[in-house]
C-alpha positions in Angstrom: -0.1 0.0 0.1 1.0 3.8 -0.4 1.8 5.7 2.7 3.4 8.9 3.8 6.2 8.1 6.2 7.7 10.4 8.9 11.2 9.4 9.7 12.6 12.0 12.1 12.1 15.6 13.5 12.1 18.4 10.8 11.6 22.1 10.8 8.9 22.9 8.6 10.1 26.5 8.4 13.1 25.1 6.3 12.2 21.7 5.3 8.8 21.6 3.3 9.0 17.7 2.5 9.4 16.0 5.8 7.0 13.0 4.7 8.1 10.5 2.2 5.8 8.6 0.0 6.5 4.8 0.3 5.4 1.5 -0.6 4.9 -0.7 2.5 2.9 -3.9 3.5 -0.9 -3.7 4.5 -1.0 -4.0 8.2 -2.8 -7.0 9.8 -5.3 -6.5 12.6 -5.3 -8.2 16.0 -8.3 -9.8 17.5 -9.5 -6.5 19.1 -8.8 -4.5 15.8 -10.3 -3.9 12.4 -8.7 -3.1 9.1 -9.8 0.0 7.3 -9.4 1.0 3.6 -8.9 4.8 3.9 -10.6 7.3 1.7 -10.1 10.5 3.3 -7.9 12.0 6.1 -7.8 15.3 7.6 -4.6 17.5 8.0 -4.1 18.9 11.4 -1.7 21.1 13.1 -1.0 18.5 15.6 1.0 16.6 12.8 3.4 19.7 12.6 3.9 19.3 16.4 4.7 15.7 15.6 6.9 16.6 12.9 8.8 19.4 14.8 9.2 17.4 17.9 6.9 19.0 20.3 5.1 15.8 20.6 7.2 13.3 19.0 6.2 9.7 18.1 7.7 7.0 20.3 9.0 5.2 17.1 10.3 6.0 13.6 9.2 5.7 10.8 5.5 6.5 11.6 2.5 7.0 9.6 0.8 10.3 10.7 -2.9 11.1 10.6 -5.7 11.0 13.1 -8.8 12.1 11.1 -9.4 9.1 9.0 -12.5 8.0 7.2 -12.8 4.9 5.5 -14.7 1.4 5.3 -14.3 -1.6 7.6 -12.8 -4.5 5.4 -14.2 -7.6 7.2 -17.1 -8.3 9.6 -16.5 -7.6 13.2 -19.8 -9.0 14.9 -18.6 -8.6 18.6 -18.5 -4.7 17.9 -21.5 -4.7 15.5 -19.4 -3.9 12.5 -19.9 -5.2 8.9 -17.6 -5.3 6.0 -18.3 -2.0 4.1 -19.5 0.2 7.2 -18.0 3.5 7.0 -16.2 4.6 10.1 -13.8 7.2 11.3 -10.7 7.2 13.6 -10.0 10.3 15.9 -6.9 11.3 18.0 -8.1 8.9 20.7 -6.9 5.6 19.6 -6.9 3.7 22.9 -7.6 4.2 26.7 -7.3 1.7 29.3 -11.0 1.7 30.4 -10.1 0.7 34.2 -8.3 3.8 35.7 -10.4 6.6 37.7 -10.3 8.9 34.6 -11.7 6.4 32.3 -14.4 5.3 34.9 -15.4 8.8 35.4 -15.8 9.7 31.7 -12.6 11.3 31.4 -10.7 8.8 29.2 -9.0 11.6 27.4 -6.8 11.8 30.5 -5.9 8.1 30.9 -2.4 7.5 31.7 -2.4 4.9 29.0 -4.1 7.0 26.3 -2.7 6.3 22.9 -3.0 8.8 20.0 -3.6 7.9 16.4 -0.9 8.6 13.9 1.7 9.4 16.8 1.8 6.3 19.2 0.6 3.8 16.3 0.3 4.4 12.6 -2.4 6.8 11.2 -4.3 7.6 8.3 -1.8 9.0 5.7 -1.9 5.8 4.0 -4.4 3.6 2.0 -5.1 1.2 4.9 -4.8 1.4 8.7 -5.8 -0.6 11.7 -7.9 0.5 14.5 -9.3 -0.7 17.9 -12.8 -2.0 17.3 -14.2 0.0 20.1 -12.6 3.2 19.2 -13.9 3.5 15.6 -16.9 6.0 15.0 -19.9 5.3 12.6 -20.1 8.1 10.0 -23.8 9.4 9.4 -25.0 8.6 6.0 -25.7 12.3 5.3 -22.0 13.3 5.7 -19.6 12.8 2.9 -15.9 11.4 3.4 -14.4 14.7 2.8 -16.5 16.5 5.2 -16.3 13.8 8.0 -12.6 13.8 8.3 -12.2 17.2 9.9 -15.0 16.5 12.1 -13.1 13.7 13.9 -10.6 16.2 15.4 -11.3 19.8 14.4 -15.0 19.4 15.1 -14.7 17.1 18.2 -12.2 19.2 20.0 -14.0 22.4 19.1 -17.2 20.6 20.6 -15.3 19.7 23.7 -13.7 23.1 23.9 -17.2 24.8 23.7 -18.7 22.8 26.3 -15.7 23.8 28.6 -16.2 27.2 28.1 -19.5 26.9 29.9 -21.2 29.8 28.1 -25.0 30.0 27.9 -27.3 31.5 25.3 -26.6 35.3 25.0 -23.1 35.3 26.4 -20.4 36.7 24.0 -17.9 34.1 22.8 -14.3 35.0 21.4 -12.4 32.8 19.2 -8.5 33.4 18.9 -7.5 32.0 15.5 -10.0 31.0 12.8 -8.8 27.8 11.3 -10.4 24.3 10.9 -11.6 24.0 14.5 -12.8 27.6 14.9 -14.8 27.6 11.8 -16.7 24.6 13.0 -17.3 26.1 16.3 -18.6 29.2 14.7 -21.2 26.9 12.8 -22.1 25.3 16.0 -22.9 28.5 17.7 -25.8 29.7 15.6 -27.5 26.4 16.2 -26.8 26.0 20.0 -26.8 29.5 20.9 -28.7 31.6 18.5 -28.6 34.9 20.6 -24.8 34.6 21.3 -22.5 36.8 19.3 -18.9 35.8 18.3 -15.8 38.1 17.9 -12.8 36.7 16.2 -9.1 37.5 16.7 -6.8 36.5 13.8 -3.5 37.7 12.5 -4.6 36.8 8.9 -6.7 39.2 6.9 -8.1 36.1 5.1 -9.0 34.4 8.3 -10.9 37.7 9.5 -12.7 37.9 6.2 -13.7 34.2 6.5 -14.8 34.6 9.8 -17.1 37.7 9.0 -18.5 35.6 6.0 -19.7 33.0 8.6 -21.4 35.6 10.8 -18.8 37.1 13.2 -19.9 40.3 14.9 -16.4 41.7 14.8 -13.0 40.4 13.5 -9.6 42.1 14.3 -6.0 41.4 15.4 -5.2 40.3 18.9 -4.2 43.7 20.2 -7.0 45.9 18.6 -9.9 47.3 20.8 -13.1 45.2 20.5 -16.7 46.6 20.3 -17.6 44.2 23.1 -15.8 41.9 25.5 -16.4 38.1 25.5 -17.4 36.1 28.7 -15.2 33.2 27.1 -12.7 32.7 24.6 -11.5 29.6 22.7 -7.9 29.9 21.7 -6.9 27.6 18.7 -3.6 29.1 17.8 -0.4 27.5 17.9 1.6 30.4 19.6 1.6 32.2 23.0 0.7 35.8 22.1 -2.9 35.0 21.9 -3.1 33.5 25.3 -1.9 36.7 26.9 -3.8 39.1 24.9 -6.9 37.0 25.1 -6.9 37.3 29.0 -6.7 41.1 28.6 -10.1 41.0 26.5 -12.0 38.8 28.8 -14.9 40.2 31.0 -14.4 39.6 34.8 -15.0 36.0 35.9 -14.3 34.9 32.2 -12.5 31.8 31.0 -9.9 31.2 28.3 -10.1 27.7 27.0 -6.8 26.8 25.2 -7.6 24.1 22.5 -3.9 22.9 21.5 -2.1 19.8 22.1 1.2 21.9 22.1 2.4 25.5 21.7 5.3 26.6 19.6 8.2 28.3 21.4 9.4 31.2 19.2 7.2 33.7 21.0 7.2 32.1 24.4 9.0 35.4 25.8 5.6 36.9 25.4 4.7 35.4 28.8 7.0 37.9 30.2 4.0 40.5 29.5 1.5 38.6 31.6 0.5 40.8 34.6 -1.6 39.7 37.4 -3.8 43.1 37.6 -4.0 43.4 33.8 -4.9 39.7 32.6 -5.6 37.6 35.8 -7.2 39.9 38.1 -11.1 39.6 38.6 -11.3 35.8 38.7 -10.3 35.3 35.1 -9.2 31.7 34.5 -7.4 29.5 32.0 -8.3 25.9 31.1 -6.6 23.6 28.7 -8.3 20.9 26.6 -6.4 17.7 26.8 -7.3 15.3 23.7 -10.9 14.1 23.3 -13.0 11.2 24.4 -15.0 9.0 22.3 -18.3 10.8 23.4 -16.9 14.1 22.1 -16.4 12.6 18.7 -19.7 10.9 18.6 -21.7 13.8 20.0 -20.3 16.1 17.4 -20.9 13.8 14.5 -24.5 13.4 15.7 -24.9 17.3 16.0 -23.3 17.8 12.6 -25.6 15.4 11.1 -28.8 17.1 12.7 -28.0 20.7 12.1 -26.5 20.1 9.5 -22.9 21.3 9.7 -21.0 21.4 6.4 -17.2 22.2 6.9 -15.2 24.4 4.4 -12.7 21.9 3.1 -9.7 22.1 0.7 -8.8 18.8 -1.0 -5.3 17.3 -1.8 -4.1 13.9 -3.1 -2.4 11.8 -0.6 1.0 12.4 -2.4 0.5 16.1 -1.6 0.3 15.8 2.2 3.7 18.0 2.4 2.0 20.9 0.5 -1.0 20.7 3.0 1.2 20.8 6.0 3.2 23.5 4.8 0.2 25.8 3.9 -1.2 25.1 7.5 2.5 26.2 8.8 2.3 29.3 6.8 -1.3 30.1 8.0 -2.6 29.7 4.5 -5.8 28.5 5.8 -9.5 28.7 4.9 -11.6 25.8 6.9 -9.8 22.4 6.7 -7.4 20.6 4.7 -8.2 16.9 3.7 -6.3 14.4 2.0 -8.2 12.1 -0.7 -6.7 8.7 -0.5 -8.8 6.8 -3.1 
């Protein structure tokens, strides 16, 4: 089968082809696994974090990709799966199911958490294996290219939105406006029709896109806003938006950071963090760690019901490096998806 392999750590600022197209053997599933024929796979900034060494895989070479959609190749009656069923695999590849976190609904915090495309081979390939109990049925109304970004960008946005604890009529801020944030925007109008959204983004294209989708205001992180948000979801890979977002929050507001890792080139920005200017008045910061299966399935059901249709840009598998480089360069409008078939 064809697969895109990552063989080490690379700086995407200087190396724009970190993945190599390779012919490799089709994997053989164990008893608790299924083999999938991949149709599409979303491209995520977390892959850049893997490539640049901020969340490195435990072995090389590895096949990245954690937003994979495809068909089950053989019946798996014990999991209610049949050959030909359309399923997806998200960032959560496996959790133990026995620890206190798993038993309390927080399997995303499990000490034995395994990530798809990092701790095991992922979906930048023609085939992959997945745990039977960790695949997600794709609703019939959702196309393969639409489903791929829902498995991570959508699910993590869904979890982030819940963690803000906003209610209808409150104001929400979005820091950055890529794959995840644009899906949050699409959720808001359905779940909280009286909520206004303001968007902070360094890219003029991202701001324009946000306004097209219904944002009340869009500007830079240091601009004065027409209204202050009760909560902000930060989807950026850098530190400046974290500090600036705290300045914009209303008293008692919450910043939810939706990122596996942050880049370090602007970590000095933390020196600007001031207790009276940024943290006073009971403001708080909360991180999002991974996703649970319920996040993925909850968002897929919601997306089918509304319906939510992501904005996607399609690339053949062989052009995964180009899609990743464009994300690194912030050339983003919606989500980027690899078409494998």
